[in-house]
Residue, then its C-alpha position, 0 to 999 in steps of 0.5 A: m614102468s611108472g616113475f615110482e616103480a622105476c625108483v623102487e627098481i633103482l633102489r633095489h639094484i643099488a642095494e644089490i650092488a652095495s651087497k656085492l661090493l661089500s662081499g668083495q664081488s667086484e667082477n662085472v659090476y659095471q656091466d650089471v649096472l649098464e644092463k639094469a639101465m637098459k631096463i629102467v631108463p626110458g629110450a635106452q636100447a644100447g649103451s656103454v661105460l668108459v672109465r679113466k685109466d691113467d690118461r686114457f678112457v677105456y670101455v669096461a661095459a657094453v650092451g648091444y655092442e661087442l665089448e671085446e671089439l670096443r676095448k680096442v678103442t681108447f680115447t684121450v681125456e681131452e677127446e672125452e671132455e669134448w664128447v661129454g660137453r666139457e662143463r655140462s652135467y649131461a649132454i644129449i647128442l643127436r646122430e649128426n653131432i656124433i658123426k661130426f664129433d668123430e670126424v672133427v675130434l678123432k681124425d683117425e681110423r677110430v671113426d671107421f672102426l666105431g662105425k663098424v662096431g660102435g653103431i654110430k651110423k645107426i644111433k639117432a640119439a645118445l644120452v651121455i652122462p659124465v661122472r666127475i670125482k674131485d672135479e676130474l672126469m673119471l667115468v662116462l655112461n653112454l645110452d643110445n637109441f636107434e629109433r628116434n631123435d627125441a627118445f630121451d626125456n627128463n625121466s630118462i635123464i634123471m634115472a640115467k644120472v642116478l645110475a651114473n652116480v652108482l657107477g661113480i661110487i663103484f669106480s671110487r670103491l674099485e680105485l680104493e681097492n687098487e690103491l690098497r692092493e698096490k700099497n700091500q704089494l709095496l709093503e710085501q716088496m719092502s719086507y722081502h727086499d733090500t731098499l738100497t740094492n733091490l735084492p732079496n733081503r735076509r728074511f727072503l733068503e732064509e725063507f726061500a732057502e728052506k724051500m730050496l733045501t727041501l727040493a735039493k733033498r727030494e731031487n738029490k741035488p747039491l745046494s751051495i751057499l756062498f757067503m760073501d763080504l767086501d774087502k776094504f769097504k769100510p775105508i770107502n765109507d770113512v773117506y768118501g762118505h756113506q752116499v758113495g758107499d751106497e753107490v758101491l753096494k748098488l754096483v756090486a749088486r748089479r755085477l753079482e746079478k749079471f754073473a748069476r744063473s737064473s736058478d741062483t738067488i742073490s741077497r743082501y744079507g746085511g751091511d756089505e755082506f751078500v749071500i748067494l744060494a746056488y741050486d744044483c751047484a757042487k762045491q767045485d762049481a761053487k768055487a769057480f762061481a765065486e772066482r768069477l764073482i770076485k773077478a767081477i767085483e774087482e773091476p774098477m768102479k767109477i762113481d762120479q769123479l772117483v775110480l774105486q777098486l775093491s775085492a771080496s772074500v767068500g766062504i762056501a758050504t754045500f749040501p749034503e757034505d757040510g750038513d742038511e740044515l739051513t742054519k748049520l750051512i749058513r753058519i759054516a759058510d760064515e765061518r769059512l768067510y772069516m777064515a778067508k778074510k783072516g788068511g787072505s785066501k779069498i775063497v774057503t770051501q773046507s774048515 
């Protein structure tokens, strides 16, 4: 392939990769570029691509080697910096240099492993192209030849560098997608969870409760809603401040989670109110459950030098006997909570 033909082929491949990324098809793009390098770069007979994930370099593509085997080997940033020749833009490493690198720098079982699955004993020349993003080594393209020490010339280096830059663009795009995905997940987490206690919030409870109520109707199972409010919580905020009050709420949340079943959903409904959704839990069982929760809350709470003690009141509404609509069940449980607080009975199950 002439130099002109190779340039045209590289441009065509770049256009294909760009189109693939723009359409959201990011799977196997590293492998696609590496396979194209085998056809375009003079002297390339095998190769691999490593990318930085956190503080390790991992294999993401390979030609001529078993990728799944190579994935078992990772390298530190320091080790990979040694491999690429640190500040050099590229490095051609001969066979004896590869072995020396493995023995001097790695100093562990990875040397033997790479000898078996990485072909280092057969490699006569390796063309190593590092990709730095904001001065940080983030990706390495390795191209290998098994026949000659002088297999790679200037044309090989130029073409390999172009393809390595394409890999760098792909890496940056995928990293951006990952960041956006993580931010979206965080936003979703925040929209459905209370930031203080990390419990599901009111929005989550109401959406999830509708699904559980539908399931209870279909399976003919009871569903109880326990509406809980802390007793004497306001004086804690007034006397000791909201920071101590926040710590109390977090402790209460942990105690509720500890005593809940895996099928129960505990949410912070607002302020010092908590709502527990108990599936396949009849009214008497819900009352016994509420008694255990109140007992757990009444255990002394140690916060810094303070030892605090408070209690809780609970109103309970159960499907099907108290209604078959979520809004009605929550309203009844709330009304019974008010009755429990007003009458000092702690738990009310009947209006």
